[in-house]
C-alpha positions in Angstrom: -40.4 4.4 25.9 -42.6 2.5 23.4 -43.3 -1.2 23.8 -41.4 -3.6 21.6 -43.2 -4.3 18.3 -44.4 -7.7 17.3 -42.6 -9.7 14.6 -45.4 -9.2 12.2 -45.2 -5.4 12.7 -41.4 -5.5 12.0 -41.9 -7.6 8.9 -44.6 -5.2 7.6 -42.6 -2.1 8.3 -39.5 -3.5 6.5 -41.6 -4.4 3.5 -43.1 -0.9 3.3 -39.8 0.9 3.9 -37.2 -0.9 1.8 -34.9 2.2 1.9 -34.8 2.4 5.7 -33.9 -1.0 7.0 -30.9 -0.6 9.2 -31.3 -1.5 12.8 -31.2 2.1 13.9 -33.9 3.0 11.4 -36.2 0.3 12.8 -35.5 1.5 16.3 -36.3 5.1 15.4 -39.5 4.1 13.7 -40.8 2.3 16.7 -39.4 4.7 19.3 -37.1 2.1 20.9 -34.3 3.6 23.0 -31.7 2.6 25.6 -31.5 -1.0 26.8 -34.6 -1.8 24.7 -32.3 -1.8 21.6 -30.8 -5.1 23.0 -34.3 -6.7 22.9 -34.8 -5.4 19.4 -31.5 -6.9 18.3 -32.6 -10.2 19.8 -35.9 -10.0 17.9 -34.2 -9.3 14.6 -31.9 -12.2 15.2 -34.8 -14.5 15.8 -36.5 -13.4 12.6 -33.3 -14.0 10.7 -32.9 -17.5 12.2 -36.5 -18.3 11.4 -35.9 -17.5 7.8 -38.3 -14.6 7.7 -35.6 -11.9 7.2 -32.3 -11.7 5.4 -29.5 -9.4 6.4 -27.0 -7.8 4.0 -24.5 -4.9 4.7 -26.2 -4.3 8.1 -29.7 -3.9 6.5 -32.7 -6.2 6.9 -35.2 -7.3 4.3 -38.1 -9.7 4.1 -36.8 -13.0 2.7 -37.5 -13.4 -1.0 -37.7 -9.6 -1.5 -35.0 -7.5 -3.1 -33.0 -4.8 -1.4 -33.5 -1.2 -2.6 -30.1 -1.3 -4.4 -29.1 -4.5 -6.2 -26.8 -6.0 -8.9 -28.9 -7.1 -11.9 -28.2 -9.1 -15.0 -29.8 -7.5 -18.1 -31.9 -9.9 -20.2 -32.2 -9.7 -24.0 -34.9 -7.3 -25.1 -38.4 -8.8 -25.5 -40.6 -8.5 -28.7 -41.6 -5.0 -27.7 -38.0 -3.9 -27.2 -38.3 -3.6 -23.4 -35.4 -4.6 -21.2 -35.9 -6.8 -18.2 -33.4 -8.0 -15.6 -33.0 -10.7 -13.0 -31.2 -10.1 -9.7 -27.8 -11.5 -8.9 -28.5 -11.1 -5.2 -27.7 -14.2 -3.1 -30.7 -15.8 -1.3 -33.3 -14.5 -3.7 -35.3 -17.2 -5.4 -38.3 -16.9 -7.8 -38.0 -13.1 -7.8 -40.6 -11.3 -10.0 -39.5 -9.7 -13.2 -37.7 -6.4 -13.1 -38.4 -3.8 -15.7 -35.5 -1.4 -16.5 -36.8 2.2 -16.7 -34.2 4.2 -18.7 -33.7 7.9 -18.3 -32.1 10.5 -20.5 -28.3 10.1 -20.6 -28.2 6.4 -19.6 -25.8 4.3 -21.7 -27.3 1.7 -24.1 -27.8 -1.6 -22.4 -27.9 -5.1 -23.9 -28.4 -8.7 -22.8 -25.6 -9.9 -20.6 -24.7 -6.5 -19.2 -24.6 -6.2 -15.4 -25.8 -3.1 -13.7 -26.2 -1.6 -10.2 -29.7 -0.3 -10.0 -32.2 1.3 -7.6 -35.3 -0.8 -7.2 -38.9 0.2 -6.6 -41.6 -2.4 -5.8 -44.7 -2.2 -7.9 -47.9 -4.2 -7.9 -48.4 -5.1 -11.6 -49.2 -8.4 -13.4 -46.2 -8.2 -15.8 -43.4 -7.4 -13.4 -42.9 -6.7 -9.7 -40.1 -4.2 -9.7 -38.9 -1.2 -11.6 -35.1 -0.6 -11.9 -33.4 2.7 -12.4 -29.7 2.6 -13.4 -27.1 3.8 -10.9 -24.1 2.7 -13.0 -23.2 0.0 -15.5 -20.9 -2.6 -13.9 -19.6 -3.2 -17.4 -17.4 -0.3 -16.6 -15.4 -2.6 -14.4 -14.5 -5.3 -17.0 -11.6 -7.8 -16.9 -8.4 -5.9 -17.8 -5.7 -7.3 -20.1 -2.1 -6.0 -20.5 0.1 -7.3 -23.3 1.9 -6.9 -26.6 -0.2 -6.3 -29.6 0.5 -8.4 -32.7 -1.1 -7.0 -35.8 -2.9 -9.4 -38.2 -5.0 -9.3 -41.3 -8.3 -8.8 -39.5 -7.2 -6.9 -36.5 -4.7 -8.7 -34.3 -4.2 -10.4 -31.0 -2.8 -9.6 -27.6 0.0 -11.7 -26.2 0.0 -11.2 -22.4 3.1 -10.3 -20.5 2.0 -12.2 -17.3 4.6 -14.8 -16.4 3.2 -18.3 -17.0 0.2 -17.2 -19.0 -0.2 -18.4 -22.6 -3.8 -17.1 -23.0 -4.1 -14.8 -26.0 -6.9 -12.4 -26.9 -8.4 -11.6 -30.3 -8.9 -8.0 -31.2 -11.2 -7.0 -34.1 -9.9 -4.3 -36.4 -12.5 -1.7 -35.3 -11.5 -2.3 -31.6 -7.7 -2.0 -32.0 -7.4 1.8 -31.7 -5.0 1.4 -34.7 -2.3 0.0 -32.4 1.0 -0.8 -34.0 2.6 -4.2 -34.1 4.8 -4.7 -30.9 3.1 -2.0 -28.9 2.2 -2.5 -25.2 -1.5 -2.1 -24.9 -4.2 -2.2 -22.2 -7.4 -3.8 -23.1 -10.7 -5.0 -21.6 -12.7 -8.1 -22.3 -15.7 -7.8 -24.5 -18.5 -10.2 -25.7 -19.4 -13.6 -24.4 -16.4 -15.1 -22.7 -17.9 -18.6 -23.1 -17.8 -18.5 -26.9 -15.6 -20.8 -28.9 -12.1 -19.7 -30.0 -9.9 -17.0 -28.5 -11.7 -14.6 -26.2 -12.3 -11.1 -27.5 -10.8 -7.8 -26.2 -11.1 -4.1 -26.9 -7.9 -2.0 -26.7 -8.5 0.9 -24.3 -5.1 2.4 -24.2 -2.0 2.3 -26.4 1.0 2.5 -24.1 3.6 2.5 -26.8 7.1 1.0 -26.4 7.0 -1.8 -23.8 10.2 -0.2 -22.5 8.6 3.2 -22.4 7.8 5.2 -19.2 4.0 4.7 -19.2 4.4 1.0 -19.2 6.7 0.7 -16.3 4.4 0.4 -13.3 1.8 -1.7 -15.3 4.5 -4.2 -16.0 5.5 -4.4 -12.3 1.9 -4.8 -11.3 1.4 -7.8 -13.6 4.8 -9.3 -13.0 4.4 -9.3 -9.2 0.8 -10.4 -9.3 -0.6 -7.3 -7.5 -4.4 -7.4 -7.8 -5.4 -4.2 -9.5 -8.9 -5.0 -10.7 -11.7 -5.0 -8.1 -14.3 -7.8 -8.7 -17.8 -6.7 -9.6 -19.2 -7.8 -6.2 -16.7 -5.7 -4.4 -17.5 -2.6 -6.4 -21.2 -3.2 -6.0 -20.8 -3.6 -2.2 -18.8 -0.4 -2.0 -21.4 1.5 -4.0 -24.1 0.4 -1.5 -22.1 1.8 1.4 -24.1 3.9 3.9 -23.1 7.5 3.2 -24.8 8.9 6.3 -23.2 8.0 9.6 -25.2 8.9 12.7 -24.2 9.6 16.3 -25.6 6.4 17.7 -22.9 4.7 19.7 -20.4 7.4 18.9 -18.8 10.3 20.7 -19.4 13.7 19.0 -16.0 15.2 18.2 -17.3 17.6 15.5 -16.6 20.7 17.5 -12.9 19.7 18.0 -10.7 21.4 15.4 -9.0 18.3 14.2 -6.9 18.8 11.0 -5.3 16.6 8.5 -1.7 17.1 7.3 -0.6 15.2 4.2 1.5 15.5 1.1 0.3 18.1 -1.3 -0.9 15.5 -3.8 -2.6 13.2 -1.3 -5.8 11.6 -2.4 -6.8 9.9 0.9 -6.6 11.3 4.3 -6.9 8.7 7.1 -5.5 10.6 10.1 -6.3 13.9 11.8 -4.7 15.5 14.9 -5.3 18.1 17.5 -3.3 19.2 20.5 -3.9 21.5 23.4 -2.2 22.2 26.8 -3.3 19.9 29.7 -4.8 22.2 32.3 -5.1 19.5 35.0 -3.1 20.4 38.1 -1.5 16.9 38.2 0.2 17.4 34.9 2.0 20.8 34.9 3.3 21.8 31.5 1.7 18.7 29.9 -0.2 18.3 26.7 -3.3 16.5 25.4 -2.9 15.1 21.9 -5.9 13.7 19.9 -5.3 11.4 16.9 -8.5 10.5 15.0 -8.4 7.7 12.3 -10.9 7.0 9.6 -13.4 4.3 10.8 -12.9 1.9 7.9 -14.4 -1.0 10.0 -17.8 0.8 9.8 -17.8 0.1 6.0 -15.7 -3.0 5.6 -17.5 -5.8 7.6 -15.8 -9.1 8.5 -16.0 -11.7 5.7 -17.8 -9.3 3.3 -16.7 -9.1 -0.3 -14.8 -5.9 0.5 -13.1 -7.5 3.5 -12.0 -10.6 1.5 -10.5 -8.4 -1.3 -8.8 -6.1 1.2 -7.3 -9.0 3.0 -6.0 -10.5 -0.3 -4.4 -7.2 -1.3 -3.0 -6.6 2.2 -2.1 -2.9 1.5 -2.1 -0.2 -1.1 0.8 -0.1 -3.5 2.3 3.2 -4.6 4.1 4.0 -7.8 5.3 7.3 -9.2 2.4 7.4 -11.7 -0.4 5.6 -10.0 -1.7 3.9 -6.8 -3.2 0.4 -6.6 -5.5 0.9 -3.6 -6.6 -1.7 -1.0 -10.1 -0.4 -1.1 -12.3 1.0 -4.0 -12.1 4.7 -4.6 -15.6 5.5 -3.2 -14.2 4.4 0.2 -10.5 5.2 0.0 -11.0 8.6 -1.7 -14.3 9.6 -0.3 -16.3 8.0 2.5 -13.3 6.9 4.6 -11.2 10.0 3.8 -11.3 12.7 6.4 -12.1 15.6 4.0 -12.5 19.0 5.5 -15.9 20.3 6.7 -17.7 17.0 6.3 -18.8 14.5 8.9 -16.8 11.3 9.0 -16.8 8.2 11.2 -13.6 7.7 13.2 -11.8 5.9 15.9 -9.9 8.4 18.1 -7.4 8.3 21.0 -6.9 11.0 23.5 -3.4 10.9 24.9 -2.0 12.8 27.9 1.7 13.7 27.7 3.8 15.1 30.6 6.1 18.1 30.2 8.9 15.8 28.9 6.6 14.2 26.3 6.1 10.8 28.0 2.6 9.4 27.6 0.9 9.0 31.0 -2.5 7.9 29.9 -4.8 7.3 26.9 -8.5 6.8 26.2 -10.1 5.5 23.0 -13.5 6.5 21.6 -15.6 5.7 18.5 -16.6 9.1 17.2 -17.9 11.4 14.6 -15.6 14.1 13.5 -15.5 17.1 11.1 -12.0 18.1 9.9 -11.4 21.8 10.3 -8.9 21.9 7.5 -7.0 19.7 5.0 -3.4 21.0 5.1 -0.1 19.9 3.5 3.4 19.6 5.1 5.1 22.6 3.5 2.1 24.8 4.2 2.1 23.9 7.9 5.8 24.3 8.2 5.7 27.7 6.6 3.0 28.8 9.1 5.1 27.5 12.0 8.1 29.4 10.7 6.2 32.7 10.6 4.9 32.6 7.0 1.2 31.6 7.2 -1.0 31.8 4.2 -4.7 32.7 4.1 -5.7 29.2 5.1 -3.3 28.7 8.0 -3.3 32.2 9.5 -6.6 31.7 11.3 -5.4 28.3 12.6 -1.9 29.4 13.8 -2.6 30.2 17.4 -5.3 27.7 18.2 -4.1 24.6 16.2 -0.7 24.8 14.7 1.3 26.3 17.6 -0.1 23.8 20.2 0.8 20.9 17.8 4.4 22.1 17.6 4.5 22.6 21.4 3.3 19.1 22.0 5.8 17.8 19.4 8.7 19.6 21.2 7.8 17.7 24.3 7.5 14.4 22.5 11.0 14.9 21.0 12.4 14.8 24.5 10.7 11.4 25.2 12.0 10.2 21.8 15.5 11.2 22.7 15.4 9.3 25.9 14.0 6.2 24.2 16.7 6.3 21.5 15.0 4.7 18.5 17.2 4.0 15.5 18.0 7.4 14.0 18.7 6.7 10.4 19.1 9.6 8.0 18.5 8.4 4.5 17.5 11.0 1.9 14.4 9.9 0.0 14.4 10.6 -3.7 11.2 11.4 -5.6 10.8 10.6 -9.3 9.1 13.6 -11.1 7.1 12.6 -14.2 5.6 14.8 -16.9 2.1 14.4 -18.3 3.3 11.7 -20.7 4.8 9.6 -17.8 8.4 10.4 -18.7 10.9 11.1 -15.9 11.9 14.8 -16.0 14.0 14.8 -12.8 14.9 13.0 -9.7 14.7 15.2 -6.6 15.1 14.8 -2.9 12.0 14.9 -0.7 12.1 17.9 1.6 11.6 16.7 5.2 10.2 19.2 7.6 9.4 19.2 11.3 5.7 18.9 10.1 6.6 15.4 8.8 8.3 14.4 12.0 5.4 15.8 14.1 2.9 13.6 12.3 5.2 10.5 12.5 5.7 11.0 16.3 2.0 11.3 17.1 1.2 8.3 14.9 3.8 6.2 16.7 2.2 7.3 20.0 -1.2 6.3 18.8 0.1 2.9 17.6 1.7 2.3 21.0 -1.6 3.3 22.7 -3.5 0.8 20.5 -1.2 -2.1 21.3 -1.3 -1.3 25.1 -5.1 -0.9 25.1 -5.7 -4.2 23.4 -3.3 -6.0 25.8 -5.2 -4.4 28.7 -8.5 -5.6 27.2 -7.0 -9.0 26.6 -7.9 -8.9 22.9 -6.2 -10.7 20.1 -4.4 -8.4 17.6 -1.6 -8.2 15.0 1.6 -6.7 16.4 4.1 -4.9 14.2 7.3 -6.9 14.9 10.8 -5.8 14.2 13.4 -8.2 15.7 17.1 -7.2 16.3 19.7 -7.9 13.7 21.4 -11.3 13.4 25.0 -11.7 14.6 26.2 -12.2 11.0 24.7 -9.0 9.8 26.1 -7.1 12.8 29.6 -8.5 12.0 29.3 -7.3 8.4 28.2 -3.8 9.7 31.1 -3.8 12.1 33.5 -4.6 9.2 32.2 -1.7 7.1 32.4 0.7 10.2 36.0 -0.2 11.0 37.0 0.1 7.3 35.5 3.6 7.4 37.4 4.5 10.6 34.5 4.1 13.1 33.7 1.7 15.9 30.6 -0.3 16.9 30.5 -1.7 20.4 31.0 -5.4 20.7 30.3 -8.0 23.3 27.1 -6.6 24.8 23.4 -6.8 24.3 22.7 -4.7 21.2 20.6 -1.6 21.7 19.5 1.1 19.2 21.6 3.5 21.2 24.8 1.7 20.2 23.8 2.0 16.5 22.9 5.6 17.0 26.4 6.3 18.3 27.9 4.8 15.2 25.6 6.9 13.0 26.6 10.0 15.0 30.3 9.2 14.4 29.7 9.1 10.6 27.4 12.2 10.5 28.8 14.9 8.2 31.7 12.7 7.0 32.1 11.3 3.5 30.9 8.0 4.9 27.6 9.3 6.2 25.3 7.8 3.6 27.2 4.6 3.5 26.9 3.9 7.2 23.2 4.8 7.1 22.6 2.4 4.2 24.7 -0.4 5.7 23.0 0.0 9.0 19.6 -0.2 7.3 20.7 -3.3 5.4 21.8 -5.0 8.7 18.2 -4.7 10.0 15.7 -7.6 9.8 12.5 -7.0 7.9 9.5 -6.0 10.0 6.4 -8.2 9.8 3.0 -8.9 11.4 2.4 -11.5 14.1 -0.2 -12.3 16.7 2.6 -12.7 19.2 4.5 -9.7 20.5 8.3 -9.8 20.0 8.7 -6.0 20.3 9.9 -3.4 17.8 13.7 -3.1 17.9 14.1 -0.2 15.5 11.6 2.0 17.4 12.9 0.8 20.8 9.3 -0.1 21.8 8.0 -3.1 23.7 4.4 -2.8 22.4 3.6 -1.7 18.9 0.7 -2.2 16.5 -0.4 -0.5 13.3 -3.6 1.5 14.0 -3.3 4.8 12.0 -3.7 3.7 8.3 -6.7 1.4 7.8 -7.4 2.8 4.4 -4.1 1.4 3.0 -3.1 -1.4 5.5 -5.3 -4.4 6.4 -3.3 -4.9 9.7 -4.7 -1.6 10.9 -8.3 -2.7 10.1 -7.7 -5.8 12.3 -6.6 -3.6 15.1 -9.6 -1.3 14.7 -11.9 -4.4 14.9 -10.1 -5.6 18.0 -10.7 -2.2 19.7 -14.4 -2.3 18.7 -14.8 -5.8 20.1 -12.8 -5.0 23.2 -14.9 -1.9 24.0 -18.2 -3.6 22.8 -19.0 -0.5 20.7 -21.0 -2.5 18.1 -21.2 -5.8 16.3 -18.7 -5.0 13.6 -15.6 -5.9 15.6 -13.2 -8.7 15.3 -15.1 -11.9 14.3 -14.6 -15.4 15.4 -13.2 -16.2 11.9 -10.8 -13.3 12.2 -9.4 -14.6 15.4 -9.2 -18.2 14.3 -7.3 -17.2 11.1 -5.1 -14.4 12.7 -1.8 -16.4 12.0 -2.7 -16.9 8.4 -3.7 -13.2 8.0 -0.4 -12.1 9.5 1.5 -14.2 6.9 -0.7 -13.1 4.0 -0.3 -9.4 4.7 3.4 -9.6 5.5 3.9 -11.4 2.1 1.8 -8.7 0.4 3.9 -6.0 1.9 7.1 -7.6 0.5 5.4 -8.0 -2.9 4.5 -4.3 -3.0 8.0 -3.3 -1.9 9.5 -5.4 -4.7 7.2 -4.0 -7.3 7.8 -0.4 -6.2 11.6 -1.0 -6.2 11.5 -2.6 -9.7 9.4 0.3 -11.0 11.9 2.8 -9.6 14.8 1.0 -11.1 13.0 1.0 -14.5 12.2 4.6 -14.3 15.7 5.5 -13.5 17.1 3.4 -16.3 14.7 5.1 -18.7 15.8 8.5 -17.4 19.5 7.7 -17.8 19.2 5.9 -21.1 19.8 9.2 -22.9 23.1 9.6 -21.0 24.9 6.4 -22.0 28.6 7.3 -22.2 28.4 10.0 -19.5 30.5 9.9 -16.4 29.1 9.8 -12.8 30.4 9.9 -9.3 29.2 7.4 -6.8 30.0 5.1 -3.9 30.4 1.3 -3.8 27.2 0.0 -2.1 27.7 -3.7 -2.6 30.5 -6.2 -3.3 29.9 -9.6 -4.9 31.9 -12.3 -6.6 30.7 -11.1 -10.0 31.3 -7.4 -9.5 30.6 -4.2 -7.7 27.3 -2.4 -7.1 27.6 1.4 -7.2 25.0 3.9 -6.0 25.2 7.1 -8.2 25.2 10.4 -6.3 23.0 12.3 -8.7 20.0 10.0 -8.8 20.5 7.3 -6.2 20.3 4.7 -9.0 22.2 1.4 -8.5 24.4 0.1 -11.3 26.7 -2.9 -11.7 30.4 -2.9 -12.6 31.0 -6.4 -13.9 34.1 -8.1 -12.6 35.6 -8.0 -16.1 35.5 -4.2 -16.0 37.4 -3.8 -12.7 41.0 -4.4 -13.8 43.4 -6.7 -15.6 44.1 -9.2 -12.8 42.4 -11.9 -10.9 40.3 -10.9 -7.9 39.8 -12.8 -4.7 36.3 -12.5 -3.1 36.0 -12.5 0.7 32.4 -13.1 1.7 33.0 -12.3 5.4 34.5 -8.9 4.8 32.6 -8.2 1.6 35.8 -7.3 -0.3 37.4 -8.0 -3.7 41.2 -8.0 -3.6 43.5 -8.0 -6.7 46.0 -10.9 -6.9 48.7 -8.8 -8.4 48.3 -5.3 -7.2 46.7 -6.0 -3.8 44.0 -3.4 -4.6 41.0 -4.0 -2.3 37.5 -2.9 -3.1 35.0 -2.6 -0.3 31.8 -0.9 0.6 31.9 2.9 0.8 34.8 3.6 -1.5 34.2 6.6 -3.8 34.4 5.9 -7.5 34.0 7.5 -10.9 32.2 5.4 -13.5 31.0 5.6 -17.1 27.5 4.5 -17.9 27.8 1.9 -20.7 24.3 0.4 -20.8 20.8 1.3 -19.6 17.9 -1.1 -20.1 14.6 0.4 -19.1 12.6 -2.8 -19.6 14.7 -4.5 -16.9 15.9 -1.5 -14.9 19.5 -2.6 -15.3 22.5 -0.2 -15.4 26.0 -1.4 -16.5 28.9 0.7 -15.5 32.6 0.9 -16.3 35.0 1.8 -13.5 37.3 4.8 -14.2 38.8 5.9 -10.8 38.8 4.7 -7.2 39.2 7.3 -4.5 40.2 9.8 -7.2 43.0 7.5 -8.4 43.3 5.7 -11.7 43.0 1.9 -11.6 46.3 0.0 -10.9 47.3 -2.3 -13.7 48.0 -6.0 -13.0 50.8 -8.1 -14.6 50.5 -8.6 -18.4 48.8 -11.8 -19.3 47.4 -12.3 -15.8 43.6 -12.2 -15.3 42.2 -9.0 -16.8 39.3 -8.7 -19.0 37.7 -12.0 -19.9 38.8 -13.3 -23.3 37.1 -16.4 -24.8 39.4 -19.3 -25.4 40.2 -19.9 -29.1 38.5 -23.1 -30.3 41.5 -24.4 -32.2 43.9 -24.2 -29.2 41.2 -25.6 -26.9 40.7 -28.6 -29.1 44.5 -29.3 -29.4 44.9 -29.1 -25.7 42.0 -31.5 -25.1 43.5 -34.0 -27.6 46.9 -33.8 -26.0 45.3 -34.5 -22.6 43.4 -37.6 -23.9 46.7 -39.0 -25.4 48.4 -38.6 -22.0 45.6 -40.4 -20.2 45.6 -43.3 -22.8 49.4 -43.8 -22.3 49.1 -44.0 -18.6 46.3 -46.6 -18.8 48.6 -48.8 -21.0 
């Protein structure tokens, strides 16, 4: 083993090798191995504290010098037409001039542009660095969404953001010939500090603000979902280390882990592998590996990437687009477990007994290479005896052992009795123009359930491991329903002819018995929906209150760090607890865990609301051509102002206003969630089958207005003439006469 280098030797080597400045590169250059790496780490810390070195993204550089890749501000061209730049890197003062060396195919640059460039140090009098363009950060400008208002010299954009009165000026040659009243997407151009309205360039004409291509964009802006990555975040992602070594990692590349995702998946953050457990103490048992993308390797605590991911909380999914938590270079590439490429991961090895109960687990930080990227239907076809060219070689070694382990896990699940809701999930199908062509049901295979069950096992293992290591973490908490919601569920159940146990500590098994009673009956979907609505909303918390719905005492999200910040926190806690590296949970992370839990819980609700609003708008647009058509459905909600109906065909929710229900007065009972006619005694409650006519569909709001035609296949009963009925405005003349008569009566009494 070589002796530890001096501080001067380290400084000189870093200055001479700006592209190889990670700690492992320095250790390799000086032949430092084993425990000596601890002394090297101490030496580098001392150099940093002395002010000799800077560190950025786990790389060191001599203070005052620039990193090999940096963000630059382009200066106006000099008298000779040459372009120079200055660094925007923090901690760099009095840096020498940087000459931009263009190459064929580079975009034209001008003063004020920001670029990401590769730097080479030179020893010349005029400048100290040469820069070669990687990409123009101008491709990540401020985005604007609004309504275009045409003017004599172009026009202006009126934003749709709530509370924003800032307008943008659009020159005629930058308007893309947009029409007055069109929804447009634009980007800021020019100097934003100039006088007058800021300037913008229209980049996309989205047409009618109520049209299909505008739907998700409106939701993004209305709910304040951040959809534009700051330049610093993009630059940091672009600087990410693409080569991950084995140092400090377990080599899992020979293990045939596979990913199983939807056919249109862009990111793949989990991979699985199963095999029989041949140990004599576990006859008939299984070993299941779950490997998850090591996002913590790239997203360091308190970095620009980390701060943006924490603000976003999660990725948000719409029928036509995804607003990711991380930039695409990470979410779609470096952190995605693509087949046949090396990827950093955190993995857990779980031993299951013959009945599927987990008897032990072990976590490692590894390097993996996916054997195949598969999709659900493809895997299910193979398991059902219809393998294709890709799955046929994997059938015996990979797919069959996975299904064998899943069959065992199903037994453990059955004994645990998690809430067994059966709610068909509808998928909105769009054409190339963003218009809804159909609303279909998602096909749900055992391949889906297999992945879900193994992910749950991995999440449980993560929570238990961090409790064993006494590490702070964020639990996924799901508390049991309130008594009021349980009473409402019981009312619906009894009205449908079923029973829900009363007077005992509620368990998911009790709810499952109710769901089993309704299974196959006409009330099946109603009972499932009402049971779901009775549940409290899950959230994140540093304290463990258990997960009622899954019937689990310990549960934390570990398996999706690409799209959930909570999982990244859990990964960091595991790294810290196992002392794998210095990129684990930071002191700041721990101190602000309560605030982080609230932020990401709120972000999750924000995304759910935006996704729900988008679905409602798409469905309203889809049904707008069928105004006047009749639909069957079931009452899904009862309020004082009317009835909500879920349509069978699309799953869309529409409102029957109280004035459309019948010609009588209706009493509303909040406890039983019913409307009862004063004359006929007709009672409307959740679950009743109805036939309705669509009278109004408003895509811009997602609203559907319905007219009630029949209830339980019977025509509406008619109340007494002159009683209640449809709302009729009072005639002004009669109202004035009545008021005058009342005033005279009051005056006589006073006398």
